[in-house]
N, C-alpha and C positions, 0 to 999 in steps of 0.2 A: 401414324393416323389406326391402325390396325390394332393395337395394343391399347391405346386411350380408348376406342370403342369398347371396346371387349371390355374394359375397366368399368366405363360407364352400364353395360348391362350386367356386368354381375352384382354391381352396386344395388342397379333398380330391380334386379330378381330378388336379391336378399331382403329389402326393402316391402316389396310385395307380397315375398312370403311371411315374413314378420307381423304385416300386417290381416293377412290372415289367417295365423297361427300355424301353419305350416314349419317342419322342422326343416332348416338350411344343410343339404349333407354334405360331411367334410370330405374334405382334396382327398382325391386318391392319390394313392401313392405310387412311386412304378411300380411296375410288374416285372416278374426276372420269368423269364418263359421255364418252361422244359430243358429248351436248350442253351440254358445260363446266357439268354442275351436280353439286356435290357430294352422293356416294351411300355412307352407312354401309354397310360389308358383313358386320358384326355383326348377329345377331341379337337385338333388343329388343322388349318390350314397350311402350315407349313409343311412341307412336301419331301423329303428327300431319298434320292437313289443311290445304291452302291450297284458296279459289277466289275465282271476281269473282261481281259480283252477276248478270252476265248466262248463267251456267253454275253451280248449286250444286252438282253432278256433281264438278266440277273435273276432268274428262275433256275436254275439246274445249275448241275454240280458237272466242270470240267474237270476232266483230268491235264497234272501234270508235272511227268518226272524231274526228279533231282538235276540240276543244274538248266535248268529250260529258262528263259526268260519270262516276269508276267507283269503285267501291266494292269493297277489299279485304276479306276474311273467314278467318278462320284458329282453329282449334281442336287440342286436345289430349283424350287419353284420361286421361292423369294432372298433376297437380301441374307446370307448366316454366315455363321463361324461353324466351321466343319472339324469332327475330329476323328479319326480313321486310324483304325484298330485292325491288324491280323491276329487272330485266337489260331492259336498252332494244335495240333493233336492233341498235344499234353498238358493243356491249359493254357501255358505260358502264352504271352502276349507281348503284340511289336507294336509301337506307336509307331504310326507312319506319317501323320498330320496331328498337330504342329509339328517341326523338325526346324534344324538348322540350315539344312542348305536350300529346300522351297523358298516358295513367297509366303506371302502371310496366308494364315487359312480362311482369312475372311472369301465368302465366295458368292460372287452378284448371281442375280435371279436368271438362270434359264445357261446359266454357264454350265459348261461340262470340264473339271480339271481332271488331269492325268497323273499318275503317278508311276513312274518318271514321267514329267513331259519332257517332249522334246526341247533337248537344249541343256537339260540336267545332266551332273555332274557326277551322275550314280545310274546304277541299274538293280533291279529288282532281281535275283535268281532264284528259283526255287530251292530249298534245303530241308530236310528231315525236320523232323521224325515222319514215316508214311500215315498216311490216313487225312481223315478229313479239317479242312481248314475253315474259319470264320471271317468272312472281313467283315467289319461292325465299321457301320459312319452313324455318329450324332449329331446333328446338324440344329444349333442354337440362336436366335436369335439377338443373345447378347455374351459377352465372351464367359468364358466357363474356366474356373479355377482350377488343374488339373495337379496341383502342387501337392495332392496328398496322395495322387494315383502313380504320378508318374514323376521321375526327374533324370536328369543329367549327371553321366557320375562324374563327370571332369568338365573342362573347360574346351575340350575338343572333341568331345562327343558333338555327332552331330544329330543322332534320334535319341531321346528321350528314353529309358527302360521303365519298366510297369512293373510297380512293384507285388501287387497281386501275385501270385504265382500258378491259381484253378482260373476258369473261367468262373466259376462259380464266385469267386472274390472279385474279380473283375466285375462282374456285372452289378454285384453289391456295392462295391467303389464307386461307378458312375450313378446309382441311383443317391448317394450320399452327394455328388456332386451335379445332378439336378434340383436336388431337393436339397440343398444343405439347409443343416439349425441355422436360424439368423442370430447376428450376432451383428455388433459394432462395425465389424468390417466385412461380414456379410450379407449379400442379398437373396434372398430365394426367389429364383427362375419361375416367373408364371408359369405354369404347366402346358398352357397355350405356345408355350413358345420354345421346344425342343419336341426333336422328333427321331427316330432311329430307324436303321434298314440295313439291311444284313443278304451277304451275296457267299454261296459256297464254291469249294473247290477244293479236289483232293488229291493229295500229290502222289502217285500211282508208282508200283514197281516196275 
């Protein structure tokens, strides 16, 4: 219903501006911040949060030592597909969700998902390198295709390997995922249908 309303509003806006002789602005492309994090420049009612267990606010930068366990959390205000990544200090990236161990990456409105969750058969132990880590969540009202971004190296792998080896490369690849070139097999994701959020933690000596 929300998407339908937004589409109708966009059509009405386009028709009105055409009648008035006004220029209709082009769609804004996803932005890449100075921290190499993808940002949606278009206002949307969809909201997503991500945080780590030592900082429920998601606003600070808690420290962990190598070998300590860490839990990541995310929540959304609307039903959405959630994609969770950990960007390491060296720019390499771990794809946390989706994976082959946890349940679906579809998260319902108001639900908080923990990784690992109670009952999961794995734990996250903090590893090197030392420095600032970024936990990135992308939430979308419709599923995204990550086939060009990540892949499972073998049938026995539980977690996919992210192909870009730098944070800038990840952000650029994600911008293509959420704003694909239309083709017979891919449909662009409406810009009001996705949002991102970032949390930080540091691997300390």
